[in-house]
Residue frames relative to the residue before (quaternion, step in Angstrom):
aa qw qx qy qz dx dy dz
R 1.0000 0.0000 0.0000 0.0000 0.00 0.00 0.00
L 0.2195 -0.8220 0.5194 0.0791 3.56 -0.56 1.21
E 0.1346 -0.7870 0.5940 0.0984 3.55 -1.16 0.61
N 0.6592 0.4534 -0.3252 0.5042 3.59 1.25 0.27
E 0.7040 -0.4934 0.3237 0.3951 3.58 -1.25 -0.32
D 0.2693 0.7614 -0.5442 0.2273 3.60 1.12 0.45
K 0.4439 -0.7209 0.4743 0.2414 3.54 -1.03 0.82
E 0.2361 -0.7524 0.6000 0.1344 3.53 -1.22 0.58
K 0.0271 -0.7777 0.6280 0.0006 3.54 -0.91 0.94
A 0.0032 0.8095 -0.5869 0.0136 3.56 -1.01 0.67
E 0.1988 -0.7432 0.6267 0.1242 3.52 -1.08 0.82
P 0.5756 -0.6121 0.4032 0.3624 3.61 -0.88 0.85
G 0.8473 0.1366 -0.1280 0.4970 3.55 -0.80 1.08
G 0.6939 0.4608 -0.2747 0.4804 3.59 1.24 -0.07
P 0.6881 -0.4546 0.3419 0.4505 3.58 -1.28 -0.03
E 0.4106 -0.6845 0.5413 0.2642 3.55 -1.27 0.35
V 0.2534 -0.7932 0.5470 0.0857 3.55 -1.03 0.86
V 0.1955 -0.7624 0.6077 0.1059 3.54 -0.96 0.93
E 0.1963 -0.7676 0.6026 0.0956 3.55 -0.90 0.97
C 0.0346 -0.8252 0.5626 -0.0370 3.58 -0.57 1.18
K 0.4626 -0.6513 0.5249 0.2936 3.55 -1.14 0.64
D 0.1074 0.7721 -0.6182 0.1008 3.56 -0.94 0.95
P 0.3224 -0.7907 0.4858 0.1865 3.61 -0.25 1.23
N 0.6674 0.5051 -0.3029 0.4557 3.59 1.20 -0.43
A 0.6215 0.5486 -0.3388 0.4450 3.59 1.27 -0.22
S 0.6181 -0.5325 0.4229 0.3945 3.53 -1.26 0.41
G 0.8140 0.1689 -0.1582 0.5328 3.57 -0.72 1.08
G 0.5101 -0.6862 0.3982 0.3321 3.58 1.28 0.07
K 0.7182 0.3823 -0.2443 0.5276 3.58 1.25 0.27
R 0.1142 -0.7519 0.6426 0.0934 3.52 -1.35 0.46
W 0.2208 -0.7776 0.5766 0.1190 3.56 -1.17 0.59
F 0.1164 -0.7814 0.6115 0.0435 3.55 -1.08 0.83
E 0.2437 -0.7798 0.5665 0.1076 3.56 -0.81 1.06
L 0.0233 0.8181 -0.5678 0.0887 3.56 -0.66 1.16
D 0.6116 -0.5531 0.4134 0.3862 3.58 -1.26 0.34
G 0.8009 -0.0507 0.0569 0.5939 3.56 1.08 -0.71
V 0.1147 -0.7814 0.6116 0.0471 3.56 -1.06 0.80
F 0.1071 -0.8038 0.5850 0.0156 3.57 -0.84 1.03
D 0.2996 -0.7729 0.5280 0.1849 3.57 -0.68 1.03
K 0.7345 -0.4488 0.2836 0.4227 3.59 -1.32 0.08
N 0.6504 0.5033 -0.3222 0.4690 3.61 1.24 -0.25
C 0.4408 0.7061 -0.4487 0.3253 3.59 1.29 -0.01
S 0.3808 -0.7239 0.5280 0.2282 3.59 -0.90 0.91
Q 0.6326 -0.5242 0.4064 0.3997 3.55 -1.27 0.36
E 0.6352 0.5347 -0.3313 0.4482 3.58 1.01 -0.74
E 0.6553 0.5079 -0.3148 0.4621 3.59 0.94 -0.88
L 0.6347 0.5280 -0.3279 0.4593 3.57 0.98 -0.83
Y 0.6539 0.5318 -0.3042 0.4440 3.59 0.92 -0.95
H 0.7143 0.4429 -0.2579 0.4766 3.58 0.92 -0.88
R 0.7484 0.4381 -0.2435 0.4344 3.59 0.66 -1.08
S 0.6240 0.5485 -0.3476 0.4346 3.59 1.13 -0.48
G 0.5220 -0.6435 0.4088 0.3825 3.57 1.25 -0.32
A 0.4284 0.7245 -0.4517 0.2959 3.57 1.29 -0.06
R 0.6719 0.4986 -0.3125 0.4498 3.59 0.85 -0.90
N 0.6460 0.5202 -0.3293 0.4513 3.58 0.92 -0.84
A 0.6266 0.5389 -0.3346 0.4528 3.59 1.03 -0.76
V 0.6943 0.4870 -0.2747 0.4532 3.57 0.97 -0.89
V 0.7887 0.3630 -0.1926 0.4574 3.61 0.68 -1.04
N 0.7663 0.3300 -0.1988 0.5142 3.62 1.17 -0.37
D 0.7380 0.4492 -0.2634 0.4292 3.59 0.54 -1.16
I 0.6384 0.5389 -0.3325 0.4376 3.59 0.89 -0.91
F 0.7369 0.4249 -0.2266 0.4743 3.60 0.91 -0.92
S 0.6170 0.4842 -0.3535 0.5099 3.55 1.34 0.13
G 0.6254 -0.5870 0.3165 0.4052 3.58 1.30 0.21
Y 0.5406 0.6144 -0.4108 0.4018 3.58 1.25 0.21
N 0.4056 -0.6480 0.5753 0.2909 3.55 -1.22 0.54
A 0.0963 -0.7954 0.5971 0.0380 3.57 -1.09 0.68
T 0.0992 -0.7775 0.6195 0.0428 3.56 -1.06 0.82
I 0.0768 -0.7699 0.6332 0.0226 3.55 -0.94 0.96
L 0.0970 0.8161 -0.5613 0.0975 3.58 -0.64 1.07
A 0.2930 -0.7144 0.6061 0.1912 3.53 -1.32 0.44
Y 0.0604 -0.8034 0.5908 -0.0423 3.56 -0.82 1.09
G 0.4251 0.7057 -0.4941 0.2777 3.60 -0.84 0.86
Q 0.7184 -0.4389 0.3325 0.4251 3.53 -1.37 -0.01
T 0.6135 -0.5491 0.4087 0.3938 3.57 -1.17 0.52
G 0.8090 0.2545 -0.2050 0.4885 3.56 -0.97 0.87
S 0.5287 0.6674 -0.3967 0.3431 3.61 1.26 0.09
G 0.6427 -0.5712 0.3174 0.4000 3.60 1.24 0.00
K 0.3017 0.7825 -0.4998 0.2165 3.60 1.19 0.40
T 0.6901 0.4722 -0.2883 0.4666 3.59 0.80 -1.00
Y 0.6226 0.5248 -0.3407 0.4700 3.60 1.04 -0.70
S 0.6735 0.5010 -0.2991 0.4538 3.59 0.91 -0.92
M 0.7012 0.4520 -0.2674 0.4821 3.58 0.97 -0.86
G 0.3156 -0.7114 0.5579 0.2881 3.59 0.92 -0.88
S 0.3540 -0.7893 0.4735 0.1657 3.56 -0.99 0.75
A 0.8042 0.1015 -0.0606 0.5826 3.62 1.17 -0.23
A 0.5568 -0.6066 0.4505 0.3451 3.55 -1.24 0.46
A 0.4176 -0.6969 0.5280 0.2473 3.56 -1.14 0.69
G 0.6259 -0.5047 0.4117 0.4290 3.56 -1.27 -0.25
D 0.7969 -0.2638 0.1997 0.5055 3.57 -0.84 -0.96
R 0.7542 0.2169 -0.1928 0.5890 3.58 1.24 0.34
V 0.3051 -0.7463 0.5610 0.1879 3.57 -1.22 0.44
G 0.3880 -0.7104 0.5420 0.2261 3.55 -1.22 0.60
D 0.7367 -0.4343 0.2891 0.4301 3.55 -1.31 0.17
H 0.7575 0.3959 -0.2029 0.4778 3.58 1.02 -0.79
D 0.4562 0.6683 -0.4677 0.3557 3.61 1.21 0.09
G 0.3735 -0.7686 0.4876 0.1790 3.55 -0.91 1.00
I 0.8153 -0.2957 0.2027 0.4548 3.51 -1.33 -0.35
I 0.6523 0.5476 -0.3395 0.3993 3.61 0.85 -0.89
P 0.7065 0.4285 -0.3070 0.4723 3.68 0.67 -0.87
R 0.6377 0.5181 -0.3344 0.4617 3.60 1.04 -0.68
A 0.6593 0.5075 -0.3089 0.4608 3.58 0.96 -0.84
C 0.6619 0.5059 -0.3131 0.4561 3.59 0.94 -0.85
L 0.6477 0.5100 -0.3203 0.4667 3.59 0.99 -0.81
D 0.6710 0.4862 -0.2967 0.4748 3.59 0.93 -0.89
L 0.6076 0.5716 -0.3551 0.4219 3.58 1.04 -0.74
F 0.7374 0.4113 -0.2491 0.4743 3.59 0.74 -1.00
Q 0.6050 0.5337 -0.3621 0.4669 3.59 1.10 -0.54
T 0.6721 0.4852 -0.2974 0.4737 3.59 0.99 -0.81
I 0.5870 0.5549 -0.3619 0.4654 3.59 1.11 -0.65
A 0.6678 0.5032 -0.2945 0.4626 3.58 0.95 -0.93
E 0.7004 0.4755 -0.2661 0.4610 3.58 1.05 -0.75
K 0.8113 0.3408 -0.1395 0.4540 3.59 0.86 -0.95
C 0.7370 0.4537 -0.2367 0.4416 3.60 1.04 -0.71
D 0.6094 -0.6237 0.3840 0.3035 3.54 -1.30 0.44
G 0.6633 -0.5215 0.3041 0.4423 3.60 1.22 0.15
N 0.7062 0.4379 -0.2601 0.4918 3.58 1.26 -0.15
A 0.3336 0.7569 -0.5000 0.2564 3.58 1.21 0.36
K 0.1846 -0.7783 0.5931 0.0916 3.56 -1.15 0.69
V 0.0965 -0.7674 0.6317 0.0523 3.54 -1.15 0.72
E 0.0636 -0.7850 0.6161 0.0107 3.57 -0.82 1.05
M 0.2056 -0.8041 0.5539 0.0667 3.55 -0.90 0.99
S 0.0107 0.7496 -0.6618 -0.0089 3.55 -1.09 0.81
Y 0.0809 -0.8024 0.5913 -0.0025 3.58 -1.10 0.66
L 0.0816 0.8024 -0.5842 0.0907 3.56 -0.67 1.10
E 0.1996 -0.7381 0.6194 0.1778 3.52 -1.33 0.22
I 0.2711 -0.7196 0.6134 0.1801 3.54 -1.24 0.57
Y 0.0359 0.8112 -0.5740 0.1057 3.54 -0.37 1.32
N 0.8294 -0.0781 -0.0011 0.5532 3.58 -0.62 1.16
E 0.6666 -0.5413 0.2723 0.4343 3.55 1.01 1.00
E 0.5913 0.5010 -0.4006 0.4887 3.56 1.13 0.68
I 0.3827 -0.7177 0.5353 0.2277 3.57 -1.03 0.82
R 0.0541 -0.7865 0.6152 0.0057 3.58 -0.96 0.94
D 0.3602 -0.7343 0.5438 0.1882 3.55 -0.87 1.04
L 0.2496 -0.8109 0.5147 0.1233 3.60 -0.43 1.22
L 0.6932 0.4251 -0.2828 0.5087 3.59 1.25 -0.17
G 0.5692 0.6315 -0.3586 0.3854 3.57 1.29 -0.08
S 0.7615 -0.3944 0.2822 0.4300 3.53 -1.36 -0.19
G 0.4201 -0.7061 0.4689 0.3241 3.56 1.13 -0.60
K 0.4851 0.6657 -0.4378 0.3604 3.59 1.28 -0.09
E 0.5725 -0.6378 0.4012 0.3232 3.54 -0.97 0.92
E 0.6592 0.5187 -0.3274 0.4350 3.59 0.95 -0.80
D 0.6345 0.5149 -0.3314 0.4716 3.60 1.14 -0.59
Q 0.6395 0.5365 -0.3264 0.4436 3.59 1.02 -0.79
K 0.6423 0.5446 -0.3244 0.4308 3.58 1.05 -0.71
K 0.6315 0.5565 -0.3261 0.4303 3.59 1.21 -0.44
L 0.5542 0.6310 -0.3887 0.3790 3.59 1.24 -0.26
K 0.0890 0.7946 -0.5903 0.1105 3.56 -0.66 1.16
V 0.3895 -0.6998 0.5483 0.2406 3.56 -1.11 0.73
H 0.0222 -0.7985 0.6008 -0.0293 3.57 -0.85 1.03
E 0.2139 -0.7529 0.6073 0.1361 3.54 -1.30 0.39
T 0.3658 -0.7339 0.5305 0.2147 3.57 -0.85 0.96
L 0.7026 -0.4724 0.3299 0.4176 3.57 -1.31 0.21
N 0.7122 0.4260 -0.2613 0.4929 3.60 1.14 -0.58
G 0.6547 -0.5737 0.2960 0.3932 3.58 1.26 0.38
E 0.4910 0.6588 -0.4413 0.3608 3.58 1.23 0.06
V 0.2489 -0.7766 0.5671 0.1155 3.57 -0.89 0.99
Y 0.0881 0.7919 -0.6001 0.0703 3.57 -0.95 0.87
V 0.3717 -0.6971 0.5657 0.2362 3.57 -1.31 0.36
S 0.3525 -0.7527 0.5166 0.2056 3.57 -0.57 1.13
N 0.8385 0.1989 -0.1826 0.4732 3.55 -1.20 0.75
L 0.4267 0.6834 -0.4783 0.3495 3.59 1.19 0.42
T 0.4867 -0.6820 0.4671 0.2824 3.57 -0.89 0.96
A 0.0676 -0.7724 0.6309 0.0278 3.58 -1.04 0.86
K 0.1441 -0.7942 0.5886 0.0461 3.56 -0.86 1.02
S 0.3736 -0.6991 0.5597 0.2417 3.57 -0.95 0.87
V 0.0552 -0.8044 0.5915 -0.0060 3.60 -0.83 1.00
V 0.2337 -0.8074 0.5326 0.0989 3.56 -1.02 0.81
D 0.7991 0.0634 -0.0558 0.5952 3.59 1.24 -0.14
T 0.6993 -0.4738 0.3312 0.4204 3.56 -1.32 0.16
G 0.5833 0.5973 -0.3712 0.4065 3.57 1.10 -0.61
E 0.6652 0.4893 -0.3049 0.4746 3.57 0.98 -0.83
I 0.6259 0.5191 -0.3429 0.4703 3.59 0.99 -0.76
G 0.6503 0.5272 -0.3111 0.4499 3.57 0.96 -0.88
K 0.6439 0.5274 -0.3186 0.4536 3.57 0.99 -0.85
F 0.6896 0.4667 -0.2827 0.4761 3.58 0.87 -0.92
M 0.6523 0.5217 -0.3196 0.4475 3.59 1.00 -0.81
D 0.6373 0.5292 -0.3320 0.4512 3.58 0.94 -0.84
A 0.6614 0.4937 -0.3019 0.4772 3.57 0.97 -0.88
A 0.6747 0.5024 -0.2930 0.4544 3.57 0.96 -0.88
N 0.6556 0.5252 -0.3198 0.4384 3.58 0.93 -0.86
G 0.5991 0.5629 -0.3560 0.4444 3.56 1.19 -0.48
K 0.6763 0.4714 -0.2826 0.4904 3.57 1.26 -0.38
R 0.5149 0.6702 -0.4127 0.3397 3.60 1.22 -0.31
M 0.4871 -0.6535 0.5019 0.2894 3.53 -1.22 0.63
V 0.1066 0.7776 -0.6043 0.1372 3.56 -0.52 1.25
A 0.0832 0.7988 -0.5911 0.0751 3.60 -0.98 0.80
A 0.5064 -0.6430 0.4870 0.3050 3.55 -1.27 0.41
T 0.0262 -0.7516 0.6585 0.0286 3.55 -1.14 0.78
A 0.6939 -0.4696 0.3347 0.4313 3.57 -1.28 0.10
M 0.7123 0.4383 -0.2532 0.4862 3.61 1.21 -0.41
N 0.8083 0.0848 -0.0055 0.5826 3.61 1.15 -0.48
A 0.3931 -0.7523 0.4826 0.2160 3.58 -0.64 1.14
T 0.7768 0.1944 -0.1162 0.5876 3.60 1.17 -0.53
S 0.0709 0.8442 -0.5237 0.0900 3.55 0.73 1.10
S 0.3898 -0.6914 0.5569 0.2447 3.59 -0.89 0.95
R 0.2040 -0.8009 0.5553 0.0931 3.58 -0.78 1.05
S 0.7335 0.3096 -0.2112 0.5671 3.56 1.27 0.25
H 0.4373 -0.6353 0.5574 0.3072 3.53 -1.36 0.23
A 0.1633 -0.8001 0.5726 0.0728 3.60 -0.72 1.04
I 0.0687 -0.8047 0.5894 -0.0184 3.57 -0.86 1.05
C 0.0688 -0.7842 0.6167 -0.0036 3.56 -0.60 1.22
T 0.0791 -0.8099 0.5812 0.0079 3.57 -0.75 1.09
L 0.1263 -0.7651 0.6292 0.0529 3.54 -0.94 0.98
L 0.1735 -0.7817 0.5948 0.0713 3.56 -0.56 1.21
V 0.0804 -0.8260 0.5574 -0.0231 3.57 -0.44 1.26
S 0.0724 0.7848 -0.6124 0.0613 3.58 -0.86 0.96
G 0.2416 0.7804 -0.5476 0.1808 3.57 -1.01 0.73
V 0.4154 -0.6586 0.5632 0.2766 3.50 -1.38 -0.22
I 0.3999 -0.7091 0.5272 0.2436 3.57 -0.85 0.98
S 0.4902 -0.6652 0.4783 0.2974 3.57 -0.86 0.98
N 0.0435 -0.7989 0.5995 -0.0231 3.55 -0.94 0.93
E 0.2900 -0.7889 0.5192 0.1549 3.58 -0.37 1.23
D 0.6709 0.4474 -0.2889 0.5160 3.57 1.19 -0.56
E 0.2789 -0.8129 0.4897 0.1472 3.61 -0.16 1.26
T 0.5900 0.5813 -0.3772 0.4143 3.60 1.21 -0.24
K 0.6312 0.5432 -0.3286 0.4455 3.58 1.23 -0.39
E 0.5900 -0.5834 0.4313 0.3543 3.56 -1.22 0.58
V 0.4934 -0.6605 0.4807 0.2986 3.59 -1.03 0.82
D 0.2863 -0.7611 0.5626 0.1493 3.57 -0.95 0.94
K 0.0518 -0.7863 0.6156 -0.0088 3.56 -0.38 1.28
F 0.0071 -0.8012 0.5984 0.0056 3.58 -1.10 0.59
T 0.0424 -0.7370 0.6725 0.0528 3.53 -1.33 0.50
S 0.0821 0.8131 -0.5627 0.1249 3.56 -0.58 1.17
K 0.2880 -0.7382 0.5806 0.1871 3.54 -1.29 0.38
L 0.1386 -0.7404 0.6523 0.0846 3.54 -0.97 0.93
T 0.0735 -0.8135 0.5768 -0.0063 3.57 -0.50 1.21
L 0.1146 -0.7927 0.5987 0.0090 3.55 -0.74 1.15
V 0.0642 -0.8479 0.5248 -0.0394 3.57 -0.48 1.22
D 0.0884 -0.7476 0.6562 0.0518 3.54 -1.01 0.93
L 0.1734 -0.8181 0.5439 0.0691 3.56 -0.16 1.31
A 0.4880 -0.5897 0.5421 0.3468 3.54 -1.21 0.53
G 0.5013 -0.6926 0.4380 0.2779 3.58 -1.09 0.64
S 0.5196 -0.6001 0.4998 0.3464 3.54 -1.17 0.62
E 0.0153 -0.8265 0.5615 -0.0381 3.58 -1.01 0.72
K 0.3204 -0.6984 0.6021 0.2169 3.53 -1.29 0.47
L 0.4953 -0.6977 0.4278 0.2913 3.56 -0.69 1.10
G 0.6242 0.5614 -0.3437 0.4208 3.58 1.05 -0.72
K 0.7066 0.4472 -0.2580 0.4839 3.58 1.10 -0.71
T 0.6920 0.4719 -0.2915 0.4620 3.59 1.01 -0.74
G 0.3482 -0.7473 0.4957 0.2730 3.58 1.15 -0.54
A 0.3782 0.7560 -0.4639 0.2648 3.58 1.24 0.29
T 0.0077 -0.7740 0.6330 -0.0155 3.54 -1.10 0.82
G 0.8097 0.2906 -0.1869 0.4744 3.57 -1.29 0.25
G 0.8478 -0.0478 0.0725 0.5231 3.55 -0.85 -1.06
R 0.6340 0.5278 -0.3335 0.4563 3.60 1.01 -0.75
A 0.6360 0.5189 -0.3307 0.4658 3.59 1.03 -0.74
K 0.6262 0.5282 -0.3312 0.4682 3.60 1.03 -0.80
E 0.6224 0.5353 -0.3387 0.4598 3.59 1.00 -0.82
G 0.6755 0.5132 -0.2901 0.4429 3.56 0.88 -1.00
I 0.6379 0.5245 -0.3224 0.4626 3.57 1.01 -0.81
N 0.6786 0.4802 -0.2912 0.4734 3.60 0.90 -0.89
I 0.6053 0.5443 -0.3493 0.4640 3.59 1.06 -0.73
N 0.6957 0.4836 -0.2785 0.4523 3.58 0.83 -1.01
K 0.6179 0.5422 -0.3472 0.4513 3.60 1.03 -0.74
G 0.6763 0.5003 -0.2899 0.4563 3.56 0.90 -0.96
L 0.6766 0.4902 -0.2931 0.4649 3.57 0.95 -0.88
F 0.5966 0.5626 -0.3608 0.4442 3.58 1.10 -0.65
V 0.6700 0.4838 -0.2945 0.4799 3.59 0.93 -0.92
L 0.6373 0.5219 -0.3305 0.4607 3.59 0.98 -0.84
G 0.6307 0.5306 -0.3241 0.4643 3.58 1.03 -0.76
Q 0.6315 0.5250 -0.3269 0.4677 3.58 1.07 -0.74
V 0.6308 0.5328 -0.3265 0.4601 3.58 1.04 -0.80
V 0.6632 0.5052 -0.3007 0.4631 3.57 0.89 -0.98
S 0.6593 0.5092 -0.3056 0.4613 3.60 0.94 -0.90
A 0.6616 0.5092 -0.3054 0.4580 3.57 0.97 -0.89
L 0.6425 0.5136 -0.3250 0.4667 3.59 1.00 -0.79
G 0.6487 0.5130 -0.3113 0.4681 3.57 1.02 -0.81
E 0.6562 0.5022 -0.3026 0.4751 3.56 1.01 -0.84
A 0.6265 0.5381 -0.3383 0.4512 3.57 1.04 -0.78
G 0.6319 0.5355 -0.3260 0.4558 3.57 1.06 -0.75
K 0.6610 0.5029 -0.3021 0.4679 3.57 1.03 -0.80
R 0.7330 0.4324 -0.2284 0.4728 3.58 1.06 -0.80
K 0.3345 0.7671 -0.4948 0.2342 3.59 1.25 0.11
G 0.8037 0.2290 -0.1964 0.5129 3.54 -0.76 1.07
K 0.6532 0.4814 -0.3139 0.4929 3.58 1.29 -0.13
K 0.6111 -0.5508 0.4193 0.3839 3.55 -1.29 0.32
G 0.7153 0.4105 -0.3197 0.4665 3.55 -1.19 0.59
S 0.1492 -0.7985 0.5794 0.0658 3.54 -1.05 0.73
V 0.2663 -0.7277 0.6102 0.1646 3.53 -1.23 0.58
R 0.1626 -0.8097 0.5601 0.0651 3.58 -0.61 1.11
P 0.3181 -0.7604 0.5319 0.1940 3.62 -0.41 1.17
P 0.4228 -0.7243 0.4849 0.2481 3.64 -0.91 0.87
F 0.0560 -0.8548 0.5156 0.0175 3.59 0.69 1.12
R 0.7268 0.4501 -0.2504 0.4545 3.60 0.96 -0.79
G 0.3929 0.7533 -0.4599 0.2580 3.60 1.25 0.13
K 0.7906 -0.0062 0.0395 0.6110 3.58 1.03 -0.83
F 0.6910 -0.4951 0.3212 0.4175 3.58 -1.23 0.45
H 0.7616 0.4190 -0.2471 0.4282 3.59 0.65 -1.03
S 0.6245 0.5065 -0.3654 0.4690 3.63 1.18 -0.21
């Protein structure tokens, strides 16, 4: 998502290309090929639909797939605005981001597709200076120390002793998110007056049964996770003016994002090498959020 005058080009049915000025590049320009490019006039609704976020919520989740939606970029580039910080009520406004739209679509789709007994459990944590903090918990230091990342035999990752709240509508999610966001680490830097100093991860565990009017057919049960992530932004200490504790925060943020970037690159490379010899192993265990 662009906020400057970089150009957007698109060929029907193909990837979109961004042309950027770079005095160090040959010809003074560089090009980046992406699945989708959104200029500064793009609406929140268009971003939600064209990015694939809506399809993940209303289709993939109910087919038993886990889905993760995250915003990645430099500090002050608009990640928190794009994601949105809390769930809305029974309607969304023009400036509501992906999170309120996803939560509204989730419960509307549950009402349309499920048998009335679907359950949604919410957990919310932040990763601050490489430590996990439960944003829905008591906040007591002894409780925070009990939080550990574990992996099951089938590869599922979970955080032990993390608080989970049962939610029945977007209003409840919004209430918990507002309370949790008040606990998040936020501070002013030279580049952003309200810079997120941690990575926030909200997980909605959805389980239910798809309604089936034909009683002769097998019942479709599903359990899926919708993970909504607001990453802290990458930053250069020289530009942010950060010193002391703020500088340490920035260093830890950049380390985590570097590993996450390696994971994304490895997954992309694995997709290209599908069916070919050799394997690419993403460094999932490099940092908590990867």
